[in-house]
N, C-alpha and C positions, 0 to 999 in steps of 0.2 A: 504494500500500500504506500502511495506517495502522498506526503503532506504538503507538497509545494516548497519552494525555496530550498530544495536540496534535502530536506528531512525525509526519512523513510521509516516505515514501521515493519517489523518482522514479527510474525506470530511464532511463539516458542512454546513447546509443551510443558516446559518447566516454569518459566517466568511469565508466561502468557503474552505480554506485549513488550517488545524491545524497541525503543526509539533510537534510530541512528541519526546523529547530527550530520550535516553535509560533508564534513571532512571524513568522518568515520565511514560514511556511505561510499566515498571515493576510494578509501583504503580497501574496503571490502570488495570493490569491483576490480581490484588489481589482480593480475595472474598469480602473483606471489601469495595473496590471501585466498583466492579461489582454489588454489592447490589443496588447502586444508580440508576441502569437502571430501577428499579422497584419501585422507589419513585417518584411520580408525582411532578413536580416542583410547580404546583399551586393547590395542594390538590384537591378540588372538582370543580374547575372552568370549567373542561371539561363537567360538567353537564349543563353548560350554553353556553360555547364556545367549540364546539366539537373538534376543532383543538388543544386545550390546553392539549394534552396528553404528552407533552415533559417532560423530567425528570431531576432530579438532576445530573445525569450522563452527559447529554448534556451540562447543564449549567456549571458544574465544568470544563469541557474541554474548554469551551469558556473563563472562567475567567483565566485559565492557559495561554491561547493564548494571552489575553490582557496583562497579566503580562509580558510575554516575549517581547511583542511589546513595552510596556511602558519602560522596562529596556533598550531595544536597543535605543529608542529615547532619554532617559535621558543620557545614556552613550555617545551618539554622541555629546551632548552639554556640558558635564561636565567631565573633566578629573578625578575627584575624584571617579567616578564610574568605571573607567578603571584601577584603582589601588586597593590596599587592604584597602584604607581609608574607603570606603563604600562598603561592601561586600553584593551584592544582589543575591548571588547564591541560597539562600533558598526561596526567594520570590515566584518564580513560583510554587514551591511545596506546599507552604502554600496556594497559590491561588487554586491549584488543589484539596487540601484536606480540604478546609474551610467548606464544607458541609458534611463531612464524617459521622458525627453523627446524621444526620437528622432522625426524627421519621417518621413512616408511615404517608402519606398524608402531609408531610412537616410541615408547621408552625401551622396547626390547633390544634395539641395536646398541643402545648406550651401555649395555653390559659387556660389550666386546672389549678386548684388550685395546689399550690406547694406541698401540702401533697400527691397528687396523681401522682406526676411526679418526676423522679430522678434529673431533671435539664433541662436547655435549651440545644439545639442541640450542641452548642459549648462546653458546660461542659461535656456532655456524650460522646463526640468524643474521650475522653481519653481511653475509653474501646476499641475502634477500633484501636487506636494507639498502644495498647498493643498486637495486633495480631502478631503472628510469621511471617506471610507472609509479612505484611506491614513493620515490622522492618527489615526484610531481604532486601526488596526492597529499603529501605532508608539507608542501611548500608554504601554504598559508600560515603554518604554525611558527615560521621563522627559520632563519638559515641554519641555526644549530639545533633545531628541534629533534632531528633524527638522532644525533649523537646523544642528546639528553635522554631521549626515550630509551635508547639502547642501554645507557648506564642504569636507568631505572630497572630494566628487565634483568640485567646482570646483578643487581643488588649492590652496585658499587657507588651509587650516588649518595649525596648528603641531604637529599630533599626531605623535609619533615614528614611528607606523606609516602615516603619510600615503602614503608611497611605494608601499604595496601597492595603493592605489586609484588614484593619479594620480602617475606618475613614469616614469623611464627603465625601471624593472624592474616596472611594475605588472602585476597578474595578468590584466588585460584583454588585454594583448598575448599572453601565454602561451596564453590560452584561444582567442582568435579565430584565431590562426595555425593552431593544431592543428585547430580545428573547420572553418574555411574549407577547409583542404587536404583534410580527410577528405570533406566533402560535395561538393567540386569534383572529387574523384578524382584529385588531383595529388600528386606526392611532395615538393613544395617546402616545405611548412610543418612539416616534422618538427623539433620542438623538444624537447630533453631536459628536459621540465618537471620530472620527478622529481628530477633532479640539481640543477636550479635551486632548487627549493623546499628541498631539503636544504642548499643552500649559503647560504640567507638567514640573516642574523645582525644583531642590533641593535648598532650601532656609535656611538661618540661622535665627532662632527666635531672633528678636531684644531684647527681654527681657532675655531669658535664654542662648542664644548663641548656642542652640542645632540645629542640622540639621534636617529638615523634608521636606516631599514632599509638595509643594505648587503649585500655578498656576499663570501664567502670566496674567496680566490685559487684554491682547488681547483676551484671551479665556473665559472671563466672560460671554459673551452671550451664549456660549456653555454650561457653567455651569448652567445658568438659564434654558436652555432647559431641562437639567436633572432634576432640581427641579420641574419644571412645569409638566414634563412627569410623575414624581412620583406621584404628586397630582392627575393628571388625571387618572392614572392607579388605584390608590386606590379608587377614586370616582366611576369609571365606571366598573372596573373589580374585583379587590380584595374584594371590599365591595359591590358588586352587591347583590341585595336582595336574589336571589336564591342561590348564592354562600354562603352567610351568613346563609341561612336556612339549607343548607347541612352541613356546618361547625358546627353550633349549635347542630344539630342532632347527628353528629359524636362525638362531645364532650360529649353529654349526654350519648351516648352508652358507650364510653370508661370510662367516669367518674363514671357511675353507675356500670360498670363491676369491677372497682377497689374498689368502695365503698362497694359492696356486696361480695367482696372477691373472685370474679371469676378469677382474676389474680393479681399478685403483681406489684407495680410500676416498679420494675426492669425489668419485662418481656416486657415492652413497648420498651425497647432498643433492636434493632436488626431486628424485623420483617419488611417485606416490606408491601406495601399497602394491597395487597390481602391476604398475609399470616396472617396479623393481623385480618382482618375481618373473614377469614375462621376459624381461631383458636377460636376467640371469639364466633362465632356462634356454633361451635362444642361443646365447653364447656357449653354454655348457654342451649343448647338443652338437655344436660345430667343432668341439675340441676332440683331439685324438688321445688325450690323456684320460685313462680309465677313472682316476680319482676325481676328475672334473666331470666327465660324462655322467657319472652316477647322480650328480646333482640335478641334471636335467632329465635323466631317464627315470629315476625312481624317487629321489628325495623331494623335489618340489611337487610332483603329482601326489605323493603321499601326504604332504602337508596340506595341500589344497583339498584333498578328499578325506581329511581327518583320520588318516591312518597314522596315528601318533606313536612315538616311542612308549614303551611299557615300563612300568616300575619294577626294577629288579630288586630295589632296596628302598625302604623309607624309614628314616630315623628322626624321631622327635628329640628334644633336648633331654627328656627323661629316659630315653632308650640308649643313650651313648655309654652308659656304665661309668660315667665320670671321665671318659676320655675326651679331652678338649679337642674341638674342631678348629684347626688353624684357619685364619682368615683368608689365606691364599686359596682355599678351596672355593670360596665364594667369588673369586675373581678369575676372569678369562686370562689365560697366560700359558707359557710353556710348561710350568710346573704341574698345573692341573691337567694339561693335555697329556703329559707323560703318565700321570696317574690313570687317566681314562684309557690310554692305549695299552697300559699294562693290564688293566681290568679286561679290556677287549680280548687280549691274547689269552687270558686265563679262562674267559667264558666262551672261547671259540668263535669270536666275532672279528670283523675287520677293523682296522684303524678308522676312527671316526664314528663307529657305531655304538659307542658308549658315551653318555653325557652325564657328568656329575653336576647336580644343581643344588645350590645352597644360597638362596636369595638373601640380599642384605639391604636394610634400610635403617642405618644406624640412627638417623635423626627422626624416626617415625613419630615420636611424641615429644620432640624437643620444644621448649618454650623459652622465649626471651622477649618479654614485653613489659611495659609499664602498666601498673594498676592504680587507679584512683580509689583509695580506701574510703569507706563511709565516713570516716572522721576527717576527711580532707587531705590526708597524707598521700604522697605518691611513692610507691615502692616498686622495685623491679622483681618480676617473677622469673626465675630461672629454671634449670632442670630439676631442682629440688622442690618446685612448687612454691607456695607462700603459706607460711604457718597460719592456721586458722581460717584460710580462705580456700585453698585448693591443694589436695594431696595426691591427685592422680599421677603427676610426674614421678612421685616417689616409688610407684610400682611399675614405672615405664620399662625398666630393665627386665622385670619378670614377664610383662606382657610381650615385650619384643622377643624374648627367648622362647616363649610358648607359641608364638606365631611362626617361628622359623622351623622349617622341616628340611632335612637333608635327604635328597633323593638321588638315586642312580637310575637313569633311564637307558634302555637298550632298544635297538631297532627290531630285534627279534626277542621273543619272550625268554627271559632267563631269571634265575633266582641267585641272589648274591647274599651269602650269610653275613650278618652284621659284624660278627667277630672277625671275619676275613677282611672286610673293608677297614675296620678300625685298626687292625694290626698293620695294614698297609700304610695307614697314616703315620704310624709310629716307627716305620722302618727308616 
């Protein structure tokens, strides 16, 4: 729907009506932004939850909407946002563009070894900011607006409203938890977004004197709902065993493609989900290398048809018998690949047909924000929570540990005794 003078309305199943200002509408119409229509928000979660076909495009519009709402509510209660003292004009556009650099299938590829990837999606977004169309769309914001927006996305700015774009209470988390839960059809992501937005307030850091976005103590219960929803979504959706099987398989396909010279790391920036798989398969089928041809002949068709790797072993934190799992197991690299190939040989499989998966999200329940207490004092809430106000972060380590599961996936069904795997880690 067009409102005239460049304004547009988008109907959204989560937020109902999203109003795009003229500059936002121009940004949305650029090829760099339209590309996000073809990047699934949750990677391979649609193979488990059929409704999870929503995209980075939908999500970005939602974060923009929340940013405009948050700015309006903040300005109604603080005259500083109604003057030039705190200029929030760029915040909605940073919110709109925060995912512009996402790889195909969203976060899955970011788990690859750094040598096989140009950088995380925030870092590679610079290439999209350099596009002529996007520069032209942002031109009315000023000559340095693009660089300032990019700094906000990277979280390296000093803007008082930085926390709305990148921080413990950023609008991205509020949006994706609600949207992911809705499209997956699960009850875990229910966050009291309205109360959280109403509770936002611009506060002065008692130590540095800098202004930043904080929250009123009255909204702490809503903040707890966000943290617990995040834990539940990781445990039940993002780290679901079949989602992780598909993700591990995809990482193996892309990682081996780069390893065997089928494509360069820089070529991973830009393709959409289906573009990347199609191009990889086309190139693999043209190769004379058997290790490369299997990517096109069997691996990509298997992934597309949901013939996923099977669990040969699954270990929760309580089932390791006190044997510590080294963190290198969670990272893609030569050491883990050597472990996987050793297991493949032991299980009668070929190199590449065993995948060890131990997902990590060390900052899952991290908090670092200012709280306005009921008595008027301003205090900083950190990882330990805030005495008498919020204690959930105190159990964050336990929650994080219980949500992590170590799995060994194999392309052909096998069984791997836990004792054998754990002894290999200690060798």
